[in-house]
FIKOLZA-1660 file (N, C-alpha, C; in steps of 0.1 Angstrom, whole numbers, plus 5000, padded with zeros to 4 digits):
% residues 113
   i   px   py   pz ch aa at
   1 5008 4987 4999  A  M  N
   1 5000 5000 4999  A  M CA
   1 5010 5011 5000  A  M  C
   2 5004 5023 4991  A  R  N
   2 5012 5036 4992  A  R CA
   2 5002 5046 4996  A  R  C
   3 5008 5053 5005  A  I  N
   3 5000 5067 5012  A  I CA
   3 5008 5077 5007  A  I  C
   4 5004 5086 5001  A  T  N
   4 5009 5101 4999  A  T CA
   4 5002 5110 5008  A  T  C
   5 5008 5119 5017  A  F  N
   5 5004 5128 5024  A  F CA
   5 5011 5139 5025  A  F  C
   6 5002 5150 5026  A  Q  N
   6 5008 5164 5024  A  Q CA
   6 4999 5172 5031  A  Q  C
   7 5005 5181 5041  A  S  N
   7 4999 5192 5049  A  S CA
   7 4997 5206 5040  A  S  C
   8 4992 5214 5042  A  H  N
   8 4986 5226 5035  A  H CA
   8 4984 5235 5048  A  H  C
   9 4986 5249 5048  A  G  N
   9 4981 5258 5058  A  G CA
   9 4985 5258 5071  A  G  C
  10 4978 5266 5078  A  G  N
  10 4984 5266 5095  A  G CA
  10 4991 5278 5098  A  G  C
  11 4993 5281 5109  A  I  N
  11 4999 5293 5113  A  I CA
  11 5016 5295 5108  A  I  C
  12 5022 5285 5107  A  A  N
  12 5035 5284 5106  A  A CA
  12 5039 5276 5092  A  A  C
  13 5031 5279 5083  A  F  N
  13 5030 5271 5070  A  F CA
  13 5042 5278 5060  A  F  C
  14 5052 5267 5058  A  F  N
  14 5064 5272 5048  A  F CA
  14 5059 5262 5036  A  F  C
  15 5058 5267 5024  A  P  N
  15 5056 5257 5013  A  P CA
  15 5067 5248 5009  A  P  C
  16 5077 5252 5010  A  K  N
  16 5089 5242 5008  A  K CA
  16 5091 5231 5017  A  K  C
  17 5088 5233 5029  A  L  N
  17 5086 5222 5038  A  L CA
  17 5078 5213 5039  A  L  C
  18 5065 5217 5030  A  S  N
  18 5053 5210 5031  A  S CA
  18 5052 5202 5016  A  S  C
  19 5062 5195 5014  A  Q  N
  19 5063 5186 5002  A  Q CA
  19 5054 5173 5006  A  Q  C
  20 5048 5167 4996  A  P  N
  20 5042 5154 4998  A  P CA
  20 5053 5144 5005  A  P  C
  21 5049 5136 5011  A  V  N
  21 5055 5124 5019  A  V CA
  21 5047 5113 5016  A  V  C
  22 5056 5102 5009  A  V  N
  22 5051 5090 5004  A  V CA
  22 5057 5080 5013  A  V  C
  23 5046 5071 5018  A  I  N
  23 5047 5060 5027  A  I CA
  23 5044 5048 5023  A  I  C
  24 5054 5039 5021  A  E  N
  24 5052 5026 5015  A  E CA
  24 5050 5017 5027  A  E  C
  25 5038 5011 5027  A  T  N
  25 5036 5003 5042  A  T CA
  25 5043 4991 5041  A  T  C
  26 5045 4986 5032  A  D  N
  26 5054 4973 5030  A  D CA
  26 5068 4975 5032  A  D  C
  27 5072 4987 5035  A  Q  N
  27 5085 4990 5038  A  Q CA
  27 5086 4992 5053  A  Q  C
  28 5077 4994 5062  A  L  N
  28 5075 4998 5073  A  L CA
  28 5076 4985 5085  A  L  C
  29 5082 4988 5096  A  P  N
  29 5081 4977 5106  A  P CA
  29 5067 4971 5106  A  P  C
  30 5066 4956 5108  A  A  N
  30 5050 4950 5108  A  A CA
  30 5041 4960 5117  A  A  C
  31 5044 4964 5130  A  Q  N
  31 5037 4969 5137  A  Q CA
  31 5032 4983 5135  A  Q  C
  32 5040 4990 5128  A  Q  N
  32 5036 5002 5122  A  Q CA
  32 5027 5001 5112  A  Q  C
  33 5030 4990 5101  A  R  N
  33 5023 4988 5091  A  R CA
  33 5009 4986 5093  A  R  C
  34 5007 4974 5104  A  L  N
  34 4995 4970 5108  A  L CA
  34 4987 4983 5116  A  L  C
  35 4994 4993 5121  A  K  N
  35 4985 5002 5127  A  K CA
  35 4980 5013 5118  A  K  C
  36 4989 5016 5107  A  L  N
  36 4986 5024 5098  A  L CA
  36 4971 5018 5089  A  L  C
  37 4975 5006 5085  A  E  N
  37 4966 4999 5076  A  E CA
  37 4951 4997 5086  A  E  C
  38 4952 4994 5096  A  G  N
  38 4940 4994 5105  A  G CA
  38 4936 5006 5106  A  G  C
  39 4941 5019 5110  A  L  N
  39 4934 5032 5111  A  L CA
  39 4927 5035 5099  A  L  C
  40 4931 5031 5086  A  L  N
  40 4927 5032 5072  A  L CA
  40 4912 5024 5070  A  L  C
  41 4912 5012 5075  A  Q  N
  41 4902 5004 5078  A  Q CA
  41 4891 5009 5085  A  Q  C
  42 4896 5015 5098  A  S  N
  42 4884 5021 5107  A  S CA
  42 4879 5031 5101  A  S  C
  43 4885 5039 5095  A  T  N
  43 4881 5054 5088  A  T CA
  43 4871 5051 5078  A  T  C
  44 4872 5037 5073  A  R  N
  44 4867 5034 5060  A  R CA
  44 4870 5043 5051  A  R  C
  45 4884 5045 5047  A  F  N
  45 4889 5055 5038  A  F CA
  45 4886 5056 5023  A  F  C
  46 4884 5044 5020  A  F  N
  46 4880 5042 5004  A  F CA
  46 4866 5046 5000  A  F  C
  47 4859 5047 5013  A  A  N
  47 4843 5052 5010  A  A CA
  47 4840 5067 5015  A  A  C
  48 4851 5073 5019  A  M  N
  48 4851 5087 5022  A  M CA
  48 4850 5097 5010  A  M  C
  49 4840 5109 5012  A  P  N
  49 4841 5117 5002  A  P CA
  49 4853 5122 4998  A  P  C
  50 4855 5129 4987  A  A  N
  50 4867 5136 4983  A  A CA
  50 4872 5148 4992  A  A  C
  51 4863 5155 4997  A  L  N
  51 4867 5167 5007  A  L CA
  51 4859 5165 5020  A  L  C
  52 4863 5165 5031  A  L  N
  52 4861 5167 5044  A  L CA
  52 4862 5177 5052  A  L  C
  53 4849 5183 5058  A  G  N
  53 4851 5198 5066  A  G CA
  53 4853 5208 5056  A  G  C
  54 4852 5221 5062  A  K  N
  54 4854 5231 5055  A  K CA
  54 4858 5242 5066  A  K  C
  55 4865 5252 5058  A  K  N
  55 4870 5264 5067  A  K CA
  55 4857 5272 5069  A  K  C
  56 4857 5275 5081  A  G  N
  56 4847 5284 5086  A  G CA
  56 4851 5298 5086  A  G  C
  57 4845 5310 5089  A  K  N
  57 4850 5322 5090  A  K CA
  57 4860 5324 5100  A  K  C
  58 4868 5331 5098  A  G  N
  58 4880 5333 5106  A  G CA
  58 4890 5323 5109  A  G  C
  59 4890 5313 5099  A  A  N
  59 4895 5300 5101  A  A CA
  59 4908 5299 5091  A  A  C
  60 4915 5311 5089  A  A  N
  60 4924 5310 5078  A  A CA
  60 4936 5303 5081  A  A  C
  61 4936 5300 5094  A  D  N
  61 4951 5293 5100  A  D CA
  61 4947 5279 5101  A  D  C
  62 4935 5274 5097  A  M  N
  62 4932 5258 5100  A  M CA
  62 4943 5252 5089  A  M  C
  63 4945 5238 5093  A  R  N
  63 4952 5231 5084  A  R CA
  63 4945 5223 5077  A  R  C
  64 4948 5220 5062  A  E  N
  64 4942 5210 5056  A  E CA
  64 4953 5200 5051  A  E  C
  65 4948 5188 5050  A  Y  N
  65 4955 5176 5046  A  Y CA
  65 4949 5168 5035  A  Y  C
  66 4959 5165 5026  A  T  N
  66 4956 5156 5014  A  T CA
  66 4962 5144 5017  A  T  C
  67 4954 5133 5015  A  L  N
  67 4959 5119 5017  A  L CA
  67 4952 5112 5003  A  L  C
  68 4964 5105 4999  A  R  N
  68 4960 5096 4987  A  R CA
  68 4965 5082 4991  A  R  C
  69 4956 5073 4989  A  V  N
  69 4961 5058 4994  A  V CA
  69 4959 5050 4981  A  V  C
  70 4969 5041 4977  A  E  N
  70 4968 5033 4963  A  E CA
  70 4972 5021 4971  A  E  C
  71 4962 5010 4966  A  D  N
  71 4961 4999 4973  A  D CA
  71 4956 4989 4962  A  D  C
  72 4965 4983 4954  A  G  N
  72 4960 4975 4943  A  G CA
  72 4952 4982 4935  A  G  C
  73 4939 4979 4931  A  A  N
  73 4931 4985 4921  A  A CA
  73 4923 4998 4929  A  A  C
  74 4926 4998 4943  A  Q  N
  74 4919 5010 4946  A  Q CA
  74 4929 5023 4947  A  Q  C
  75 4925 5034 4943  A  D  N
  75 4932 5045 4945  A  D CA
  75 4923 5058 4947  A  D  C
  76 4924 5063 4960  A  H  N
  76 4912 5072 4965  A  H CA
  76 4922 5083 4971  A  H  C
  77 4917 5097 4968  A  T  N
  77 4921 5107 4975  A  T CA
  77 4911 5115 4982  A  T  C
  78 4916 5120 4993  A  V  N
  78 4906 5127 5004  A  V CA
  78 4917 5139 5006  A  V  C
  79 4906 5153 5009  A  R  N
  79 4913 5166 5014  A  R CA
  79 4906 5166 5026  A  R  C
  80 4912 5170 5039  A  V  N
  80 4906 5170 5050  A  V CA
  80 4909 5184 5058  A  V  C
  81 4899 5191 5061  A  T  N
  81 4902 5205 5067  A  T CA
  81 4899 5202 5081  A  T  C
  82 4908 5208 5092  A  E  N
  82 4906 5209 5105  A  E CA
  82 4893 5217 5109  A  E  C
  83 4887 5214 5119  A  P  N
  83 4889 5205 5128  A  P CA
  83 4882 5192 5124  A  P  C
  84 4888 5179 5130  A  F  N
  84 4882 5165 5128  A  F CA
  84 4868 5163 5134  A  F  C
  85 4860 5156 5129  A  E  N
  85 4847 5153 5136  A  E CA
  85 4851 5137 5138  A  E  C
  86 4859 5131 5132  A  D  N
  86 4859 5116 5134  A  D CA
  86 4871 5114 5142  A  D  C
  87 4872 5109 5156  A  P  N
  87 4883 5105 5163  A  P CA
  87 4892 5096 5155  A  P  C
  88 4889 5088 5148  A  Q  N
  88 4895 5077 5141  A  Q CA
  88 4906 5084 5130  A  Q  C
  89 4898 5095 5123  A  L  N
  89 4905 5103 5112  A  L CA
  89 4917 5110 5118  A  L  C
  90 4911 5115 5131  A  E  N
  90 4922 5123 5138  A  E CA
  90 4935 5116 5142  A  E  C
  91 4934 5105 5144  A  Q  N
  91 4945 5096 5148  A  Q CA
  91 4950 5090 5137  A  Q  C
  92 4945 5088 5126  A  L  N
  92 4951 5084 5113  A  L CA
  92 4960 5096 5107  A  L  C
  93 4955 5109 5108  A  I  N
  93 4963 5122 5104  A  I CA
  93 4974 5123 5113  A  I  C
  94 4973 5122 5128  A  A  N
  94 4985 5121 5136  A  A CA
  94 4995 5112 5132  A  A  C
  95 4990 5100 5131  A  E  N
  95 5000 5090 5126  A  E CA
  95 5009 5093 5114  A  E  C
  96 5001 5096 5104  A  L  N
  96 5008 5102 5092  A  L CA
  96 5016 5113 5094  A  L  C
  97 5015 5122 5104  A  R  N
  97 5021 5134 5107  A  R CA
  97 5034 5130 5113  A  R  C
  98 5033 5120 5121  A  A  N
  98 5046 5114 5127  A  A CA
  98 5053 5108 5118  A  A  C
  99 5049 5101 5109  A  H  N
  99 5057 5095 5096  A  H CA
  99 5063 5107 5089  A  H  C
 100 5056 5114 5086  A  A  N
 100 5061 5126 5079  A  A CA
 100 5073 5132 5085  A  A  C
 101 5070 5136 5097  A  R  N
 101 5082 5141 5107  A  R CA
 101 5095 5133 5106  A  R  C
 102 5090 5119 5108  A  A  N
 102 5105 5112 5109  A  A CA
 102 5112 5111 5094  A  A  C
 103 5104 5112 5084  A  K  N
 103 5111 5110 5071  A  K CA
 103 5117 5125 5067  A  K  C
 104 5112 5135 5074  A  A  N
 104 5119 5147 5071  A  A CA
 104 5132 5151 5080  A  A  C
 105 5132 5143 5089  A  G  N
 105 5146 5146 5098  A  G CA
 105 5141 5159 5105  A  G  C
 106 5152 5159 5114  A  P  N
 106 5153 5172 5124  A  P CA
 106 5152 5185 5113  A  P  C
 107 5145 5196 5118  A  R  N
 107 5145 5210 5111  A  R CA
 107 5147 5219 5119  A  R  C
 108 5150 5231 5113  A  R  N
 108 5153 5244 5122  A  R CA
 108 5141 5252 5119  A  R  C
 109 5140 5260 5129  A  G  N
 109 5126 5267 5125  A  G CA
 109 5113 5265 5132  A  G  C
 110 5112 5250 5136  A  G  N
 110 5100 5246 5144  A  G CA
 110 5088 5243 5136  A  G  C
 111 5090 5242 5124  A  N  N
 111 5075 5238 5115  A  N CA
 111 5073 5226 5119  A  N  C
 112 5061 5224 5123  A  S  N
 112 5056 5208 5123  A  S CA
 112 5045 5206 5113  A  S  C
 113 5044 5194 5109  A  L  N
 113 5035 5189 5098  A  L CA
 113 5023 5189 5104  A  L  C
% end
């Protein structure tokens, strides 16, 4: 399974630091792979609409996330805007952010994905 994850916006948004991160689940340790794949199943990711949430008035600093998951014949992209209504989706995003930070390595300036 291939997951492409990208963060957009937020208070400390730096476009050059928000490049898409590709996570190949078959290259992860078994425990991490199972956790990510389980979160995708629990959110029913492939049944989600292409857009979730919307920015309210005065919410210019809210983050948006783009998730694309390719798994065999399935290929689905979802764009999610904070705040999250689904705790499972929030947990999935948190896990993907952690993987993105780990792939990016240490950064100066404190930008968090």
